[in-house]
C-alpha positions in Angstrom: -42.0 -67.0 10.0 -40.8 -63.7 8.6 -44.2 -61.0 7.7 -43.0 -60.7 3.8 -45.0 -57.2 4.2 -42.8 -55.9 7.3 -39.5 -54.4 6.2 -36.5 -55.6 8.5 -35.3 -52.7 10.8 -32.0 -52.2 8.3 -34.5 -51.7 5.9 -36.3 -49.3 7.4 -33.6 -47.4 8.5 -32.2 -46.7 5.1 -35.5 -45.6 3.8 -35.7 -43.1 6.8 -32.2 -42.2 6.3 -33.3 -41.9 2.2 -36.4 -39.8 3.8 -34.3 -37.4 5.5 -31.5 -37.1 2.7 -34.5 -36.0 0.6 -35.9 -33.5 2.9 -32.5 -32.0 3.5 -32.3 -31.4 -0.1 -35.3 -29.8 -0.6 -34.6 -27.7 2.5 -31.0 -27.1 0.6 -33.1 -26.3 -2.7 -35.0 -23.9 -1.1 -32.9 -22.0 1.1 -30.6 -21.2 -2.3 -33.3 -21.6 -5.1 -36.2 -20.3 -3.6 -36.3 -16.4 -4.8 -36.3 -18.5 -7.6 -39.4 -19.9 -7.2 -41.1 -16.7 -6.1 -39.0 -13.8 -8.1 -41.2 -11.1 -7.6 -39.8 -9.7 -10.5 -40.6 -10.3 -14.6 -38.0 -11.2 -17.2 -38.3 -8.1 -19.4 -36.0 -6.9 -22.3 -35.1 -2.8 -21.3 -35.3 -1.8 -24.7 -39.2 -3.2 -24.3 -40.0 -0.7 -21.5 -38.5 2.7 -21.7 -36.9 4.0 -24.2 -34.3 6.7 -25.2 -34.4 10.3 -23.4 -37.5 8.5 -20.9 -35.4 10.5 -18.4 -34.1 13.8 -19.9 -34.0 16.3 -17.0 -33.9 13.8 -14.4 -31.7 13.8 -11.4 -28.6 10.7 -11.4 -27.7 9.3 -8.4 -24.7 6.5 -8.6 -24.3 4.2 -5.8 -21.8 2.6 -5.9 -20.7 -0.7 -3.0 -17.4 -1.9 -2.8 -16.5 -5.6 -2.5 -20.1 -6.7 -3.0 -21.3 -9.8 -4.1 -24.9 -10.1 -5.5 -25.4 -13.4 -4.4 -25.7 -11.8 -1.0 -28.2 -9.7 -1.5 -31.8 -10.6 -0.5 -33.1 -9.0 -4.2 -30.7 -11.4 -5.6 -32.1 -15.0 -3.9 -29.9 -14.7 -0.8 -31.9 -16.2 2.7 -29.1 -15.7 4.9 -29.5 -11.8 4.8 -32.2 -9.0 4.9 -31.0 -5.8 2.4 -34.2 -3.9 2.6 -33.1 -0.8 1.6 -31.1 -2.4 -1.6 -34.4 -4.3 -2.3 -36.6 -1.4 -2.2 -34.5 0.4 -4.9 -36.3 -3.3 -7.2 -40.2 -2.0 -6.3 -39.8 0.3 -9.1 -36.7 -1.0 -10.6 -34.8 -3.6 -12.9 -32.1 -5.9 -11.6 -29.4 -7.7 -14.2 -29.2 -11.0 -13.0 -25.9 -11.5 -15.0 -23.6 -8.3 -14.8 -20.3 -8.5 -14.3 -16.6 -6.1 -14.1 -13.7 -5.6 -15.6 -11.2 -6.3 -13.3 -11.8 -7.2 -9.1 -9.8 -4.1 -8.4 -11.7 -0.7 -7.0 -9.4 1.8 -8.7 -9.9 0.6 -12.4 -13.3 -0.8 -11.9 -14.8 2.7 -11.1 -12.4 4.8 -14.2 -14.3 1.9 -16.4 -17.3 2.5 -15.0 -17.2 6.3 -14.9 -15.7 6.3 -18.6 -17.4 3.8 -20.7 -14.1 2.5 -21.1 -12.0 -1.1 -20.1 -9.6 -0.4 -18.3 -6.7 -1.4 -20.5 -8.2 1.1 -22.8 -7.8 4.4 -20.3 -4.5 2.6 -18.7 -5.5 1.9 -14.9 -4.8 -1.3 -13.8 -4.1 -1.5 -10.4 -4.7 0.7 -6.8 -2.5 3.4 -5.5 0.2 3.5 -8.9 -2.4 4.2 -11.2 -4.1 7.8 -12.4 -7.0 8.4 -14.5 -5.2 10.9 -17.5 -7.3 14.0 -17.9 -7.6 13.1 -21.2 -10.2 10.5 -20.7 -13.6 12.0 -20.0 -15.5 11.1 -17.4 -19.7 10.9 -16.9 -18.9 13.6 -14.4 -17.5 15.7 -17.2 -20.4 15.3 -19.5 -23.2 15.9 -17.4 -21.2 18.9 -15.8 -21.1 20.1 -19.4 -25.1 19.3 -19.7 -25.7 22.2 -16.3 -25.3 19.7 -13.7 -24.6 20.0 -10.3 -21.8 17.2 -9.7 -20.8 16.0 -6.0 -19.1 12.8 -5.5 -19.1 11.1 -1.5 -15.7 8.3 -1.2 -15.3 6.1 1.2 -12.1 4.7 0.8 -8.4 6.4 0.0 -7.8 3.8 -2.8 -10.3 6.2 -4.7 -8.6 9.6 -3.5 -8.7 12.6 -6.3 -4.8 12.4 -6.3 -5.9 8.5 -8.6 -7.7 10.8 -11.1 -11.4 10.0 -10.5 -12.6 14.1 -9.2 -12.7 14.9 -12.8 -16.0 17.0 -13.6 -16.8 16.5 -10.0 -18.0 20.3 -8.4 -17.3 18.6 -4.9 -14.9 15.5 -4.3 -15.4 14.6 -1.0 -13.1 12.1 1.1 -11.6 12.3 4.7 -10.1 9.4 6.8 -11.8 8.5 9.7 -10.3 8.2 12.9 -11.7 3.9 13.6 -10.7 3.7 9.4 -7.2 5.4 10.1 -5.1 2.0 9.1 -1.9 3.6 8.3 0.3 6.4 7.3 1.7 4.0 4.0 -1.6 1.5 3.3 -4.2 2.4 0.7 -6.5 1.0 3.2 -7.4 4.0 4.9 -11.5 4.3 4.9 -14.3 5.9 6.1 -17.7 3.8 7.2 -21.3 4.1 5.7 -22.7 6.1 8.3 -19.8 8.9 7.3 -20.3 8.8 4.1 -24.2 9.1 4.2 -23.9 12.0 6.7 -21.6 13.7 4.2 -24.0 13.0 1.1 -27.1 14.4 3.3 -26.0 17.3 4.4 -24.7 18.2 0.2 -28.4 17.3 -0.4 -30.0 19.2 2.0 -27.7 22.3 1.6 -28.3 22.2 -2.6 -32.4 21.6 -1.7 -32.5 25.6 -0.8 -31.4 27.1 -4.0 -31.0 24.5 -7.0 -32.6 24.8 -10.0 -30.5 22.3 -11.7 -30.4 18.4 -11.8 -27.4 16.9 -10.0 -25.1 13.9 -10.3 -24.2 12.0 -6.9 -21.8 9.9 -7.1 -22.0 7.6 -3.5 -19.4 5.0 -2.8 -19.4 2.4 0.1 -16.1 0.5 1.1 -17.4 -1.4 4.2 -17.6 -4.9 2.5 -14.2 -5.0 1.8 -11.5 -6.9 4.0 -10.8 -6.6 6.7 -14.1 -7.5 8.0 -14.7 -4.9 11.4 -18.2 -4.6 11.1 -19.7 -2.2 13.9 -20.9 -3.2 17.2 -24.4 -2.2 16.9 -27.3 -3.7 19.1 -29.6 -4.9 16.2 -30.1 -8.5 16.6 -29.1 -8.9 13.2 -25.1 -7.9 13.1 -25.1 -10.4 16.3 -26.4 -13.6 13.8 -24.6 -13.2 10.7 -20.4 -13.2 9.5 -18.9 -10.7 10.0 -19.1 -10.4 5.1 -22.5 -9.7 5.6 -23.3 -7.9 8.8 -20.6 -5.1 6.6 -22.7 -5.2 3.5 -25.8 -4.9 6.4 -24.0 -1.5 7.9 -24.6 -0.2 4.7 -27.9 -1.0 4.0 -28.9 0.6 7.2 -27.4 3.5 6.3 -28.1 3.9 2.4 -31.9 3.8 3.9 -31.1 6.8 5.5 -30.0 8.3 2.4 -32.8 7.0 0.5 -35.1 8.7 2.8 -33.4 11.7 2.6 -33.6 11.7 -1.3 -37.9 10.7 -0.3 -37.9 13.6 2.1 -36.8 16.3 -0.4 -39.1 15.1 -3.0 -37.1 14.4 -5.7 -37.2 10.6 -5.9 -40.0 10.7 -9.2 -37.5 12.3 -10.9 -34.1 10.8 -9.7 -32.5 7.7 -11.9 -30.1 5.4 -8.7 -28.0 3.2 -10.4 -26.5 0.6 -7.7 -23.6 -1.6 -9.1 -20.9 -3.4 -7.1 -17.2 -2.9 -8.0 -16.5 -6.2 -7.9 -17.4 -9.2 -5.3 -15.6 -11.4 -3.3 -13.8 -15.2 -3.4 -14.7 -15.7 0.3 -12.0 -18.9 -0.1 -14.0 -20.2 -3.7 -10.7 -21.3 -5.5 -8.3 -20.7 -2.6 -8.7 -17.2 -2.9 -9.7 -15.7 0.4 -10.8 -12.1 -0.6 -10.3 -10.6 -4.1 -7.7 -9.3 -6.7 -5.8 -12.4 -8.1 -8.4 -14.1 -9.8 -11.2 -13.8 -12.4 -13.6 -16.1 -11.6 -17.1 -15.0 -11.1 -17.1 -15.5 -7.5 -15.1 -11.9 -8.1 -15.9 -10.1 -11.1 -19.6 -10.7 -10.9 -21.6 -7.4 -10.0 -25.5 -6.4 -8.5 -26.7 -4.2 -11.4 -30.1 -2.4 -10.4 -31.3 0.5 -12.2 -34.9 2.5 -10.2 -36.9 4.6 -10.6 -40.5 5.2 -9.4 -41.6 7.4 -12.7 -39.6 5.1 -15.0 -40.1 1.7 -14.4 -43.8 0.5 -12.6 -43.0 -2.6 -11.2 -40.0 -5.0 -10.2 -38.0 -6.3 -13.6 -35.2 -8.4 -14.4 -33.6 -8.6 -17.1 -31.7 -12.5 -16.8 -30.7 -13.2 -20.5 -27.8 -11.8 -21.6 -24.5 -10.7 -20.1 -23.9 -7.1 -19.4 -21.4 -5.2 -18.0 -19.9 -1.8 -15.5 -18.7 0.0 -18.7 -22.6 -0.2 -20.2 -23.3 2.0 -17.3 -22.1 5.5 -19.2 -24.0 4.7 -22.5 -27.2 3.6 -20.8 -27.6 6.4 -17.8 -26.8 8.9 -21.1 -29.1 6.9 -23.3 -31.9 7.2 -20.3 -30.8 11.2 -19.5 -31.3 11.9 -23.1 -27.2 13.2 -23.8 -25.4 12.6 -26.0 -23.0 9.7 -25.8 -19.5 9.4 -26.6 -19.1 7.1 -30.1 -15.8 5.4 -28.4 -16.8 4.1 -25.8 -16.5 -0.1 -24.7 -20.0 -0.3 -23.2 -23.2 -0.6 -25.0 -26.7 1.3 -24.2 -28.3 -1.4 -22.4 -32.1 0.5 -24.0 -31.1 -0.5 -27.4 -29.1 -3.6 -27.3 -31.2 -7.0 -27.7 -29.6 -10.5 -26.2 -26.7 -11.6 -27.9 -25.0 -14.9 -26.6 -21.7 -13.9 -28.7 -21.6 -10.8 -26.7 -18.0 -11.8 -25.3 -16.3 -8.7 -22.2 -13.3 -8.2 -21.5 -11.8 -9.0 -18.1 -8.3 -9.2 -16.4 -6.6 -9.2 -13.1 -2.8 -7.5 -13.3 -2.3 -7.5 -9.8 -0.7 -11.0 -9.5 1.7 -9.2 -12.8 2.0 -6.3 -10.6 1.8 -7.3 -6.8 2.9 -11.2 -6.6 5.1 -11.8 -8.8 2.8 -13.9 -11.4 1.1 -13.7 -14.7 -1.7 -11.9 -15.3 -4.6 -12.8 -16.1 -7.4 -11.6 -19.1 -10.2 -13.9 -20.8 -13.6 -12.7 -22.0 -16.7 -13.2 -20.3 -20.0 -14.3 -22.6 -23.7 -15.1 -20.8 -22.8 -19.1 -21.3 -19.0 -19.5 -20.4 -15.4 -18.1 -20.0 -12.2 -18.4 -21.1 -9.0 -17.5 -19.5 -5.8 -16.7 -20.7 -3.5 -17.7 -18.5 -0.2 -19.7 -18.1 -2.7 -22.9 -17.8 -5.5 -21.5 -20.3 -8.7 -22.2 -18.9 -12.7 -22.6 -20.6 -15.8 -23.0 -18.1 -19.4 -24.1 -19.7 -21.2 -21.9 -17.1 -24.7 -23.6 -17.9 -23.1 -26.8 -16.6 -20.5 -25.7 -14.2 -21.8 -21.9 -13.0 -18.6 -22.5 -10.3 -16.0 -23.4 -12.2 -14.8 -26.6 -10.9 -14.0 -28.2 -14.3 -11.4 -26.3 -16.7 -12.7 -27.9 -20.2 -9.9 -25.9 -22.4 -8.8 -28.1 -25.5 -6.5 -26.0 -27.5 -7.9 -27.2 -31.0 -11.6 -26.0 -29.8 -13.3 -24.3 -32.6 -15.6 -22.4 -29.6 -11.9 -21.4 -28.0 -10.4 -19.8 -31.5 -12.8 -17.8 -31.6 -12.8 -16.2 -28.3 -9.3 -16.4 -28.7 -9.4 -14.3 -31.9 -11.4 -11.8 -30.0 -9.1 -11.6 -27.1 -5.9 -11.2 -29.3 -7.7 -8.7 -31.6 -8.3 -6.3 -28.6 -4.8 -7.0 -26.8 -3.3 -5.7 -29.9 -5.6 -2.9 -30.6 -4.9 -1.7 -27.0 -1.1 -1.9 -27.5 -1.0 0.0 -31.0 -3.1 2.6 -29.0 -0.2 3.1 -26.7 -3.0 3.4 -23.6 -2.9 0.0 -22.1 -0.6 1.7 -19.6 -1.1 5.4 -20.0 -1.7 5.8 -16.5 0.8 3.9 -14.7 3.6 5.7 -12.7 6.1 6.4 -15.7 9.5 7.8 -15.2 11.2 9.7 -18.1 14.7 8.8 -19.0 16.5 11.7 -17.1 14.4 10.0 -14.0 15.6 6.4 -14.6 19.0 8.0 -15.3 18.7 9.6 -11.8 17.3 6.4 -10.0 20.0 4.0 -11.3 23.0 7.5 -10.3 21.3 6.0 -6.8 22.0 2.4 -7.2 18.3 0.8 -8.3 18.9 -0.3 -11.2 16.4 -3.0 -11.3 13.3 -2.9 -13.5 10.1 -1.3 -12.8 8.1 -1.8 -16.1 5.7 -4.8 -15.7 6.0 -5.8 -19.2 9.7 -7.2 -18.3 10.0 -10.0 -20.5 10.4 -13.0 -18.5 8.7 -16.4 -17.2 6.0 -15.3 -15.1 4.3 -18.4 -13.2 0.6 -18.9 -13.1 -1.4 -17.4 -10.2 -2.8 -20.6 -9.7 -0.2 -22.0 -9.4 1.1 -20.1 -6.6 -1.9 -19.4 -4.6 -1.2 -22.2 -1.6 1.9 -19.9 -0.8 0.9 -16.7 -1.2 -2.2 -17.7 1.2 0.7 -18.4 3.7 1.1 -15.1 4.3 -1.9 -15.0 6.5 -0.7 -17.8 8.5 2.2 -15.1 8.7 0.0 -12.4 10.1 -1.4 -15.0 12.6 2.2 -16.0 14.0 3.3 -11.9 13.9 -0.4 -11.3 15.7 0.7 -14.3 18.3 4.0 -13.2 18.7 5.8 -16.3 17.1 8.2 -13.8 15.7 10.4 -16.9 14.9 8.6 -19.2 13.4 7.0 -15.8 11.3 10.8 -15.4 10.5 11.2 -18.9 8.9 8.0 -19.3 7.0 8.5 -15.6 5.8 11.6 -16.4 3.9 10.3 -19.7 2.2 8.0 -18.1 0.8 10.2 -15.1 -0.1 12.4 -17.7 -2.4 9.2 -18.6 -4.2 7.6 -15.6 -5.0 10.3 -13.7 -7.0 9.6 -10.1 -7.2 6.5 -10.4 -4.7 6.8 -7.3 -2.3 4.5 -8.6 0.3 6.6 -11.4 1.9 9.3 -9.0 2.4 7.2 -6.7 3.9 6.0 -9.4 6.7 9.8 -10.7 6.6 10.9 -7.0 7.1 8.0 -6.8 10.2 9.2 -10.1 11.6 13.1 -8.8 11.7 11.3 -5.5 13.3 9.3 -7.5 15.8 12.7 -9.3 17.3 14.7 -5.7 17.2 16.9 -6.7 14.3 16.7 -3.3 12.9 20.0 -4.4 11.2 18.7 -7.1 9.3 15.1 -5.7 8.2 17.8 -3.3 6.1 19.7 -5.5 4.7 16.6 -7.3 3.6 15.2 -4.2 2.3 18.1 -3.2 0.8 18.6 -6.0 -1.5 15.3 -6.1 -2.5 15.0 -2.8 -4.0 18.2 -3.3 -6.0 16.4 -5.6 -7.8 12.8 -3.9 -7.8 12.9 -0.4 -6.7 8.9 0.5 -5.1 8.0 3.4 -3.4 6.3 1.1 -1.0 8.9 -0.8 -0.8 11.8 2.8 -0.1 10.0 4.3 2.2 10.0 1.2 4.6 13.4 1.2 4.0 14.2 5.0 4.9 12.2 4.0 8.2 14.6 2.1 9.2 17.8 3.9 8.4 16.1 6.6 10.5 16.3 4.8 13.7 19.5 3.6 13.0 20.1 7.0 12.5 21.8 6.8 9.2 20.4 9.9 7.6 23.1 10.5 4.3 21.8 7.3 3.2 18.3 7.4 4.5 18.2 10.7 2.4 18.9 8.9 -0.9 16.3 6.4 -0.4 13.7 9.2 0.1 15.2 10.7 -3.4 14.5 7.6 -5.2 11.3 7.0 -3.7 10.3 10.4 -4.6 11.3 9.7 -8.3 8.7 6.7 -8.0 6.0 8.6 -6.8 6.5 12.1 -5.9 2.8 12.6 -3.8 4.1 10.6 -1.0 3.5 12.8 1.9 5.9 10.2 4.3 8.8 11.5 1.9 8.9 15.1 3.6 7.5 13.8 6.5 10.2 12.0 7.4 13.2 14.3 6.3 11.5 16.7 8.7 11.8 13.8 11.7 15.6 14.1 11.0 15.7 17.8 10.9 13.8 17.4 14.4 16.3 15.1 15.5 19.0 17.5 14.7 16.9 20.4 16.4 17.0 22.3 13.1 13.1 23.3 14.0 12.5 25.0 11.3 13.5 22.8 8.6 11.5 20.6 10.7 8.5 22.6 10.6 8.6 23.6 6.9 8.9 19.2 5.3 5.8 18.9 7.5 4.3 21.7 6.4 5.2 19.7 3.2 3.2 16.6 4.3 0.1 17.6 5.8 -0.2 19.9 1.9 0.9 16.9 0.7 -0.8 13.6 1.9 -2.1 14.6 5.2 -5.2 13.0 5.3 -3.3 9.7 5.3 -0.6 10.6 7.4 -3.3 11.6 10.2 -2.6 13.8 13.5 0.5 12.4 13.9 2.5 14.8 11.4 0.6 17.9 12.8 1.4 16.9 15.9 5.5 16.7 15.1 4.7 19.8 13.2 2.7 21.4 16.7 5.5 20.3 18.8 8.7 21.7 16.2 6.9 25.0 16.1 6.5 25.2 20.2 10.7 24.5 20.6 11.3 27.6 17.5 9.0 29.7 19.7 10.6 29.0 23.1 13.8 29.6 21.6 13.0 32.7 20.7 12.5 32.1 16.7 9.6 34.3 15.6 9.9 33.2 11.9 7.2 30.9 11.3 3.4 31.0 11.4 1.9 31.3 15.0 1.5 27.7 16.7 -1.7 25.9 15.9 -2.7 22.7 16.6 
């Protein structure tokens, strides 16, 4: 007889499996939600704990972390990584749990932060091809006018002073490190957190002996940006975490040195510290490997912390509203007791209480400018998000925080309100003419000159045509990573075939054309590479494409064609140092050393940091050959 109190073996196994599953769920819940159970911060309305003018006369230290997701910081509940320096700011500070950026792109995001205006309002929509115009007033300018010493310590070429963010800074410190040099044309040249911190510490210590005025210092860290290349450090934490997290840990390590210096100089008590990330990183969510393309929360949510021991008696958090980086300018000015401009898009968080209907603007124009796809624009509220795209999207963030279920319904009253708000914003910017104010636009004379050189294609992103939704193209775009792997592995023929297929599906997208040219180059098919670039440039001329074409024309010794190509590139980007550098290379090959040296000197003056030591070596060699020939018409030889 079967004992009724004894369960069969398979039933016991089922219960055991269920029990283990519950344990696993509990472990996962604790891992990802545990910080919510023991969060030391106290929920607060900022206006209830601090008043305007509370930091009058204080220093301001702005720390921006490039490409840093808040959910990868331990003070936001991340368990896989400790960020003690960042966490320490929260001991006497306030953390914003729902902070977002205007765009997942470094230059426009920082431009918005420093002006308090959305990207369309200042006309800065992408990296590399836009510049913040002098007519817009930055936080540095406002504080310098009130007697502040101002200095910026920048980690990436994408924020080089040529792009306009140096406005108002007495010191704007950036220099590519040897390790951070990625190439003569790329925007990815950088320097590590160690170098940035060294420069900032030197400035702090130098001014400490003489300064009697407050300072505004901006320190920018770029390390978490792709490609992830964490330093080799003999510390266990760097050996056991993923590369992206290791980059964040490296920043935190050197941020600690910076904060220690502030303490050693006895200025922490009178320094308001603002820490913010300029955007996040997708890490394959929604099939996006990094950032730039989509405006889901993975890339637009930001860390935002205000900190000062004399302003905050403990750790607080604001978790009942959405805030945006354009709020930083009005909020810090309010705290410092300085009148803020009336026309900012941001709000002072000292005077604003929770507004569930507040909808902040978000966008990415990168798909339109770089991918041959439609731009993405939208509105983000605390509880939901609307994205205007060829296939519109709407997400209930309370029920669907990962944005996996598109709930867009054309007749929804809730959506009608958001669509109307977005339309009103876009019409306002279009009427003001600001939306593309920072773009590298051409005069009618320059356009005529470009046409006379044979380039009749459009360079205007407002060109009316049907642009595909980037969601529909993301699979094709991601194939380019496979192309890169094939080229890195020496499989050039396979890379060539795959890139051709991608280029056919991505009209107006520069990157496949660059990869196609690279594959031809690796196969020693320079003639074919020239043809690919020329055909593309005829329709979509850009400085990047034209300069690459000119380099291949140089290799084929087609100097008259090269000069014509360089003239076209010069119209599109007159600040590109590679233009005189290539002219110098031509003159050097023709043994016209005086002219070569003149062009090399011009290249160094225009773009020496990006071009690196190669152009200086070429200048040295040109001068050496001149002196050997007895020509003394140039300045002495110097390395």
